[in-house]
C-alpha positions as CSV (number, residue, x, y, z in Angstrom):
1,M,11.0,1.2,36.4
2,T,8.0,3.1,36.6
3,T,4.3,1.9,34.5
4,D,5.0,4.9,32.3
5,K,8.2,4.2,31.6
6,V,7.2,0.3,31.0
7,M,4.7,1.5,28.4
8,A,6.8,3.8,26.8
9,L,9.3,1.2,26.3
10,E,6.6,-1.0,24.7
11,K,5.6,1.6,22.7
12,V,9.2,1.9,21.2
13,V,9.4,-1.9,20.7
14,G,6.3,-1.9,19.1
15,D,7.5,0.7,16.1
16,F,10.6,-0.9,15.9
17,R,9.0,-4.0,15.1
18,G,6.5,-1.9,12.4
19,I,9.5,-0.1,10.8
20,I,11.4,-3.6,10.4
21,S,8.4,-4.9,9.1
22,A,7.2,-2.7,6.9
23,F,10.6,-2.7,5.0
24,C,10.6,-6.6,5.3
25,D,7.4,-6.1,3.1
26,S,8.2,-3.8,0.8
27,E,11.4,-5.1,0.0
28,A,10.8,-9.3,0.7
29,S,11.5,-10.5,-2.4
30,T,15.0,-8.6,-2.9
31,L,16.1,-8.5,0.9
32,D,20.0,-8.9,1.4
33,L,21.2,-8.6,5.1
34,D,24.6,-8.3,3.6
35,S,23.7,-5.4,1.7
36,P,25.4,-2.0,2.3
37,A,21.8,-0.3,2.0
38,F,20.3,-2.7,4.5
39,K,23.1,-2.3,6.9
40,V,22.6,1.5,6.7
41,F,18.7,1.1,7.2
42,F,19.4,-1.3,10.0
43,R,21.9,1.3,11.8
44,R,19.4,4.3,11.4
45,T,16.7,2.0,13.0
46,V,18.7,1.0,15.9
47,E,19.5,4.9,16.2
48,A,15.8,6.0,15.9
49,F,15.0,3.1,18.5
50,K,17.7,4.8,21.0
51,S,16.3,8.1,20.4
52,A,13.1,7.2,20.9
53,M,14.0,5.7,24.1
54,L,15.6,8.9,25.0
55,G,12.7,10.9,24.3
56,A,11.1,8.7,26.5
57,N,13.0,9.1,29.8
58,L,14.0,6.2,29.9
59,G,17.3,7.0,31.7
60,D,20.8,5.5,30.9
61,K,20.9,2.9,32.8
62,V,17.7,1.6,31.4
63,I,18.6,2.1,27.5
64,Q,22.1,0.5,28.0
65,R,20.4,-2.5,29.6
66,V,17.9,-2.5,26.5
67,M,20.8,-1.9,24.2
68,N,22.9,-4.5,25.6
69,R,20.0,-7.1,25.3
70,L,19.3,-6.2,21.7
71,S,23.0,-7.3,21.1
72,D,22.8,-10.1,22.9
73,I,19.5,-11.3,21.2
74,M,21.1,-10.1,17.9
75,D,23.9,-12.6,18.5
76,D,21.8,-15.6,19.0
77,G,20.9,-16.3,15.2
78,W,18.9,-13.7,14.4
79,E,20.1,-13.2,11.0
80,T,19.0,-16.7,10.4
81,D,15.4,-16.3,11.8
82,L,15.1,-13.5,9.8
83,K,15.9,-14.7,6.5
84,A,13.5,-17.7,7.3
85,E,10.8,-15.0,7.9
86,I,11.3,-13.5,5.3
87,R,11.2,-16.4,2.9
88,N,8.0,-17.4,4.5
89,K,6.5,-13.9,4.1
90,V,7.3,-14.2,0.1
91,R,5.7,-17.4,0.3
92,E,2.4,-16.0,1.4
93,V,2.3,-13.2,-1.2
């Protein structure tokens, strides 16, 4: 993978984190990960993430690897970690 592609991917990941963080900050006290609204938000965010990778010309194989890795990460207790992070943010406010 070229340096330009790595930098583009890093930007996409940073943007993705920013979107999630902004959503969590604005909804921290009422965020329900099981709600239909969150499921729609999350699905649209993942779609935007994939679209950004396509726009950065990362290539189908790289995009598939990233999406597979994202799926693996999300199978490893990410929801529990996210809930804990949200609780900590609420306490900071």
